[in-house]
mmCIF file as gemmi writes it, N, C-alpha and C atoms, coordinates in Angstrom:
data_model
loop_
_atom_site.group_PDB
_atom_site.id
_atom_site.type_symbol
_atom_site.label_atom_id
_atom_site.label_alt_id
_atom_site.label_comp_id
_atom_site.label_asym_id
_atom_site.label_entity_id
_atom_site.label_seq_id
_atom_site.pdbx_PDB_ins_code
_atom_site.Cartn_x
_atom_site.Cartn_y
_atom_site.Cartn_z
_atom_site.occupancy
_atom_site.B_iso_or_equiv
_atom_site.pdbx_formal_charge
_atom_site.auth_seq_id
_atom_site.auth_asym_id
_atom_site.pdbx_PDB_model_num
ATOM 1 N N . MET Axp A 1 ? -27.643 21.203 17.884 1 0 ? 1 A 1
ATOM 2 C CA . MET Axp A 1 ? -26.278 20.852 18.226 1 0 ? 1 A 1
ATOM 3 C C . MET Axp A 1 ? -25.427 20.959 16.958 1 0 ? 1 A 1
ATOM 4 N N . ASP Axp A 2 ? -24.302 21.62 17.073 1 0 ? 2 A 1
ATOM 5 C CA . ASP Axp A 2 ? -23.425 21.86 15.939 1 0 ? 2 A 1
ATOM 6 C C . ASP Axp A 2 ? -22.155 21.02 16.097 1 0 ? 2 A 1
ATOM 7 N N . VAL Axp A 3 ? -22.102 19.92 15.333 1 0 ? 3 A 1
ATOM 8 C CA . VAL Axp A 3 ? -20.964 18.993 15.411 1 0 ? 3 A 1
ATOM 9 C C . VAL Axp A 3 ? -20.153 19.118 14.133 1 0 ? 3 A 1
ATOM 10 N N . PRO Axp A 4 ? -18.823 19.25 14.238 1 0 ? 4 A 1
ATOM 11 C CA . PRO Axp A 4 ? -18.004 19.312 13.025 1 0 ? 4 A 1
ATOM 12 C C . PRO Axp A 4 ? -18.1 18.008 12.229 1 0 ? 4 A 1
ATOM 13 N N . LEU Axp A 5 ? -18.013 18.124 10.906 1 0 ? 5 A 1
ATOM 14 C CA . LEU Axp A 5 ? -18.138 16.962 10.033 1 0 ? 5 A 1
ATOM 15 C C . LEU Axp A 5 ? -17.034 15.943 10.297 1 0 ? 5 A 1
ATOM 16 N N . TRP Axp A 6 ? -15.811 16.397 10.508 1 0 ? 6 A 1
ATOM 17 C CA . TRP Axp A 6 ? -14.706 15.461 10.73 1 0 ? 6 A 1
ATOM 18 C C . TRP Axp A 6 ? -14.932 14.634 11.986 1 0 ? 6 A 1
ATOM 19 N N . PHE Axp A 7 ? -15.506 15.244 13.027 1 0 ? 7 A 1
ATOM 20 C CA . PHE Axp A 7 ? -15.769 14.523 14.271 1 0 ? 7 A 1
ATOM 21 C C . PHE Axp A 7 ? -16.882 13.493 14.079 1 0 ? 7 A 1
ATOM 22 N N . ALA Axp A 8 ? -17.923 13.884 13.357 1 0 ? 8 A 1
ATOM 23 C CA . ALA Axp A 8 ? -19.027 12.956 13.097 1 0 ? 8 A 1
ATOM 24 C C . ALA Axp A 8 ? -18.554 11.764 12.273 1 0 ? 8 A 1
ATOM 25 N N . LEU Axp A 9 ? -17.689 12.005 11.29 1 0 ? 9 A 1
ATOM 26 C CA . LEU Axp A 9 ? -17.169 10.905 10.471 1 0 ? 9 A 1
ATOM 27 C C . LEU Axp A 9 ? -16.295 9.957 11.284 1 0 ? 9 A 1
ATOM 28 N N . ILE Axp A 10 ? -15.502 10.505 12.183 1 0 ? 10 A 1
ATOM 29 C CA . ILE Axp A 10 ? -14.666 9.658 13.038 1 0 ? 10 A 1
ATOM 30 C C . ILE Axp A 10 ? -15.531 8.792 13.95 1 0 ? 10 A 1
ATOM 31 N N . VAL Axp A 11 ? -16.56 9.375 14.543 1 0 ? 11 A 1
ATOM 32 C CA . VAL Axp A 11 ? -17.435 8.623 15.447 1 0 ? 11 A 1
ATOM 33 C C . VAL Axp A 11 ? -18.188 7.534 14.692 1 0 ? 11 A 1
ATOM 34 N N . VAL Axp A 12 ? -18.748 7.863 13.535 1 0 ? 12 A 1
ATOM 35 C CA . VAL Axp A 12 ? -19.492 6.877 12.751 1 0 ? 12 A 1
ATOM 36 C C . VAL Axp A 12 ? -18.56 5.769 12.261 1 0 ? 12 A 1
ATOM 37 N N . GLY Axp A 13 ? -17.36 6.139 11.827 1 0 ? 13 A 1
ATOM 38 C CA . GLY Axp A 13 ? -16.397 5.137 11.392 1 0 ? 13 A 1
ATOM 39 C C . GLY Axp A 13 ? -15.974 4.21 12.52 1 0 ? 13 A 1
ATOM 40 N N . TRP Axp A 14 ? -15.729 4.771 13.684 1 0 ? 14 A 1
ATOM 41 C CA . TRP Axp A 14 ? -15.326 3.969 14.831 1 0 ? 14 A 1
ATOM 42 C C . TRP Axp A 14 ? -16.442 3.01 15.244 1 0 ? 14 A 1
ATOM 43 N N . LEU Axp A 15 ? -17.682 3.504 15.283 1 0 ? 15 A 1
ATOM 44 C CA . LEU Axp A 15 ? -18.806 2.637 15.626 1 0 ? 15 A 1
ATOM 45 C C . LEU Axp A 15 ? -18.999 1.539 14.59 1 0 ? 15 A 1
ATOM 46 N N . GLY Axp A 16 ? -18.824 1.888 13.314 1 0 ? 16 A 1
ATOM 47 C CA . GLY Axp A 16 ? -18.957 0.881 12.264 1 0 ? 16 A 1
ATOM 48 C C . GLY Axp A 16 ? -17.919 -0.219 12.39 1 0 ? 16 A 1
ATOM 49 N N . VAL Axp A 17 ? -16.688 0.159 12.705 1 0 ? 17 A 1
ATOM 50 C CA . VAL Axp A 17 ? -15.63 -0.843 12.861 1 0 ? 17 A 1
ATOM 51 C C . VAL Axp A 17 ? -15.896 -1.706 14.091 1 0 ? 17 A 1
ATOM 52 N N . LYS Axp A 18 ? -16.353 -1.101 15.171 1 0 ? 18 A 1
ATOM 53 C CA . LYS Axp A 18 ? -16.608 -1.866 16.394 1 0 ? 18 A 1
ATOM 54 C C . LYS Axp A 18 ? -17.815 -2.796 16.255 1 0 ? 18 A 1
ATOM 55 N N . LEU Axp A 19 ? -18.877 -2.337 15.597 1 0 ? 19 A 1
ATOM 56 C CA . LEU Axp A 19 ? -20.106 -3.127 15.526 1 0 ? 19 A 1
ATOM 57 C C . LEU Axp A 19 ? -20.107 -4.135 14.384 1 0 ? 19 A 1
ATOM 58 N N . ILE Axp A 20 ? -19.627 -3.736 13.221 1 0 ? 20 A 1
ATOM 59 C CA . ILE Axp A 20 ? -19.695 -4.612 12.051 1 0 ? 20 A 1
ATOM 60 C C . ILE Axp A 20 ? -18.448 -5.479 11.931 1 0 ? 20 A 1
ATOM 61 N N . ARG Axp A 21 ? -17.313 -4.991 12.381 1 0 ? 21 A 1
ATOM 62 C CA . ARG Axp A 21 ? -16.02 -5.681 12.343 1 0 ? 21 A 1
ATOM 63 C C . ARG Axp A 21 ? -15.631 -6.125 10.934 1 0 ? 21 A 1
ATOM 64 N N . PRO Axp A 22 ? -15.513 -5.158 10 1 0 ? 22 A 1
ATOM 65 C CA . PRO Axp A 22 ? -15.042 -5.525 8.658 1 0 ? 22 A 1
ATOM 66 C C . PRO Axp A 22 ? -13.54 -5.808 8.691 1 0 ? 22 A 1
ATOM 67 N N . PRO Axp A 23 ? -13.046 -6.553 7.709 1 0 ? 23 A 1
ATOM 68 C CA . PRO Axp A 23 ? -11.592 -6.787 7.672 1 0 ? 23 A 1
ATOM 69 C C . PRO Axp A 23 ? -10.838 -5.484 7.427 1 0 ? 23 A 1
ATOM 70 N N . TRP Axp A 24 ? -9.633 -5.387 7.98 1 0 ? 24 A 1
ATOM 71 C CA . TRP Axp A 24 ? -8.857 -4.153 7.888 1 0 ? 24 A 1
ATOM 72 C C . TRP Axp A 24 ? -8.463 -3.829 6.461 1 0 ? 24 A 1
ATOM 73 N N . TRP Axp A 25 ? -8.278 -4.856 5.613 1 0 ? 25 A 1
ATOM 74 C CA . TRP Axp A 25 ? -7.917 -4.579 4.224 1 0 ? 25 A 1
ATOM 75 C C . TRP Axp A 25 ? -9.065 -3.877 3.505 1 0 ? 25 A 1
ATOM 76 N N . LEU Axp A 26 ? -10.306 -4.21 3.864 1 0 ? 26 A 1
ATOM 77 C CA . LEU Axp A 26 ? -11.462 -3.558 3.248 1 0 ? 26 A 1
ATOM 78 C C . LEU Axp A 26 ? -11.531 -2.086 3.649 1 0 ? 26 A 1
ATOM 79 N N . ILE Axp A 27 ? -11.237 -1.79 4.894 1 0 ? 27 A 1
ATOM 80 C CA . ILE Axp A 27 ? -11.214 -0.404 5.359 1 0 ? 27 A 1
ATOM 81 C C . ILE Axp A 27 ? -10.14 0.38 4.616 1 0 ? 27 A 1
ATOM 82 N N . ALA Axp A 28 ? -8.958 -0.232 4.474 1 0 ? 28 A 1
ATOM 83 C CA . ALA Axp A 28 ? -7.868 0.442 3.775 1 0 ? 28 A 1
ATOM 84 C C . ALA Axp A 28 ? -8.213 0.686 2.309 1 0 ? 28 A 1
ATOM 85 N N . VAL Axp A 29 ? -8.837 -0.282 1.65 1 0 ? 29 A 1
ATOM 86 C CA . VAL Axp A 29 ? -9.223 -0.123 0.241 1 0 ? 29 A 1
ATOM 87 C C . VAL Axp A 29 ? -10.269 0.984 0.089 1 0 ? 29 A 1
ATOM 88 N N . LEU Axp A 30 ? -11.235 1.041 0.983 1 0 ? 30 A 1
ATOM 89 C CA . LEU Axp A 30 ? -12.256 2.088 0.906 1 0 ? 30 A 1
ATOM 90 C C . LEU Axp A 30 ? -11.661 3.477 1.136 1 0 ? 30 A 1
ATOM 91 N N . LEU Axp A 31 ? -10.771 3.605 2.116 1 0 ? 31 A 1
ATOM 92 C CA . LEU Axp A 31 ? -10.148 4.9 2.382 1 0 ? 31 A 1
ATOM 93 C C . LEU Axp A 31 ? -9.258 5.341 1.234 1 0 ? 31 A 1
ATOM 94 N N . LEU Axp A 32 ? -8.438 4.433 0.73 1 0 ? 32 A 1
ATOM 95 C CA . LEU Axp A 32 ? -7.548 4.766 -0.372 1 0 ? 32 A 1
ATOM 96 C C . LEU Axp A 32 ? -8.343 5.059 -1.643 1 0 ? 32 A 1
ATOM 97 N N . GLY Axp A 33 ? -9.364 4.254 -1.902 1 0 ? 33 A 1
ATOM 98 C CA . GLY Axp A 33 ? -10.206 4.489 -3.08 1 0 ? 33 A 1
ATOM 99 C C . GLY Axp A 33 ? -10.927 5.82 -3.011 1 0 ? 33 A 1
ATOM 100 N N . GLY Axp A 34 ? -11.43 6.187 -1.851 1 0 ? 34 A 1
ATOM 101 C CA . GLY Axp A 34 ? -12.096 7.472 -1.694 1 0 ? 34 A 1
ATOM 102 C C . GLY Axp A 34 ? -11.146 8.637 -1.886 1 0 ? 34 A 1
ATOM 103 N N . TYR Axp A 35 ? -9.933 8.492 -1.373 1 0 ? 35 A 1
ATOM 104 C CA . TYR Axp A 35 ? -8.926 9.543 -1.542 1 0 ? 35 A 1
ATOM 105 C C . TYR Axp A 35 ? -8.546 9.695 -3.01 1 0 ? 35 A 1
ATOM 106 N N . LEU Axp A 36 ? -8.31 8.579 -3.683 1 0 ? 36 A 1
ATOM 107 C CA . LEU Axp A 36 ? -7.932 8.634 -5.1 1 0 ? 36 A 1
ATOM 108 C C . LEU Axp A 36 ? -9.066 9.162 -5.964 1 0 ? 36 A 1
ATOM 109 N N . LEU Axp A 37 ? -10.304 8.804 -5.63 1 0 ? 37 A 1
ATOM 110 C CA . LEU Axp A 37 ? -11.452 9.3 -6.382 1 0 ? 37 A 1
ATOM 111 C C . LEU Axp A 37 ? -11.613 10.803 -6.202 1 0 ? 37 A 1
ATOM 112 N N . ALA Axp A 38 ? -11.359 11.293 -5.004 1 0 ? 38 A 1
ATOM 113 C CA . ALA Axp A 38 ? -11.481 12.731 -4.743 1 0 ? 38 A 1
ATOM 114 C C . ALA Axp A 38 ? -10.437 13.526 -5.505 1 0 ? 38 A 1
ATOM 115 N N . GLU Axp A 39 ? -9.295 12.923 -5.778 1 0 ? 39 A 1
ATOM 116 C CA . GLU Axp A 39 ? -8.218 13.61 -6.488 1 0 ? 39 A 1
ATOM 117 C C . GLU Axp A 39 ? -8.312 13.444 -8.008 1 0 ? 39 A 1
ATOM 118 N N . SER Axp A 40 ? -9.244 12.624 -8.488 1 0 ? 40 A 1
ATOM 119 C CA . SER Axp A 40 ? -9.314 12.327 -9.919 1 0 ? 40 A 1
ATOM 120 C C . SER Axp A 40 ? -10.301 13.265 -10.62 1 0 ? 40 A 1
ATOM 121 N N . GLY Axp A 41 ? -10.407 13.086 -11.915 1 0 ? 41 A 1
ATOM 122 C CA . GLY Axp A 41 ? -11.345 13.874 -12.704 1 0 ? 41 A 1
ATOM 123 C C . GLY Axp A 41 ? -12.79 13.472 -12.474 1 0 ? 41 A 1
ATOM 124 N N . LEU Axp A 42 ? -13.012 12.315 -11.889 1 0 ? 42 A 1
ATOM 125 C CA . LEU Axp A 42 ? -14.372 11.855 -11.617 1 0 ? 42 A 1
ATOM 126 C C . LEU Axp A 42 ? -15.009 12.547 -10.407 1 0 ? 42 A 1
ATOM 127 N N . ALA Axp A 43 ? -14.227 13.324 -9.682 1 0 ? 43 A 1
ATOM 128 C CA . ALA Axp A 43 ? -14.744 13.99 -8.494 1 0 ? 43 A 1
ATOM 129 C C . ALA Axp A 43 ? -15.899 14.918 -8.822 1 0 ? 43 A 1
ATOM 130 N N . SER Axp A 44 ? -15.825 15.627 -9.951 1 0 ? 44 A 1
ATOM 131 C CA . SER Axp A 44 ? -16.913 16.542 -10.308 1 0 ? 44 A 1
ATOM 132 C C . SER Axp A 44 ? -18.171 15.771 -10.686 1 0 ? 44 A 1
ATOM 133 N N . VAL Axp A 45 ? -18.022 14.603 -11.298 1 0 ? 45 A 1
ATOM 134 C CA . VAL Axp A 45 ? -19.187 13.774 -11.634 1 0 ? 45 A 1
ATOM 135 C C . VAL Axp A 45 ? -19.861 13.261 -10.379 1 0 ? 45 A 1
ATOM 136 N N . VAL Axp A 46 ? -19.057 12.785 -9.446 1 0 ? 46 A 1
ATOM 137 C CA . VAL Axp A 46 ? -19.606 12.3 -8.18 1 0 ? 46 A 1
ATOM 138 C C . VAL Axp A 46 ? -20.257 13.436 -7.403 1 0 ? 46 A 1
ATOM 139 N N . ASP Axp A 47 ? -19.645 14.607 -7.427 1 0 ? 47 A 1
ATOM 140 C CA . ASP Axp A 47 ? -20.187 15.762 -6.71 1 0 ? 47 A 1
ATOM 141 C C . ASP Axp A 47 ? -21.561 16.146 -7.251 1 0 ? 47 A 1
ATOM 142 N N . THR Axp A 48 ? -21.712 16.192 -8.555 1 0 ? 48 A 1
ATOM 143 C CA . THR Axp A 48 ? -23.025 16.544 -9.123 1 0 ? 48 A 1
ATOM 144 C C . THR Axp A 48 ? -24.04 15.449 -8.886 1 0 ? 48 A 1
ATOM 145 N N . THR Axp A 49 ? -23.602 14.182 -8.857 1 0 ? 49 A 1
ATOM 146 C CA . THR Axp A 49 ? -24.527 13.083 -8.603 1 0 ? 49 A 1
ATOM 147 C C . THR Axp A 49 ? -25.022 13.101 -7.175 1 0 ? 49 A 1
ATOM 148 N N . VAL Axp A 50 ? -24.136 13.384 -6.24 1 0 ? 50 A 1
ATOM 149 C CA . VAL Axp A 50 ? -24.508 13.401 -4.827 1 0 ? 50 A 1
ATOM 150 C C . VAL Axp A 50 ? -25.416 14.574 -4.515 1 0 ? 50 A 1
ATOM 151 N N . LYS Axp A 51 ? -25.165 15.697 -5.138 1 0 ? 51 A 1
ATOM 152 C CA . LYS Axp A 51 ? -25.998 16.876 -4.876 1 0 ? 51 A 1
ATOM 153 C C . LYS Axp A 51 ? -27.276 16.716 -5.621 1 0 ? 51 A 1
């Protein structure tokens, strides 16, 4: 089965919010932090670490 990554992330995120029920400020901080990290110079360090 070939599922697009964006769809899988939306489904996993939605299930996580429904099942774990984290506070909305924590979700916002994680999303904003991930976006800022992807745009920073640390993105290449994280990319090599993950791979």
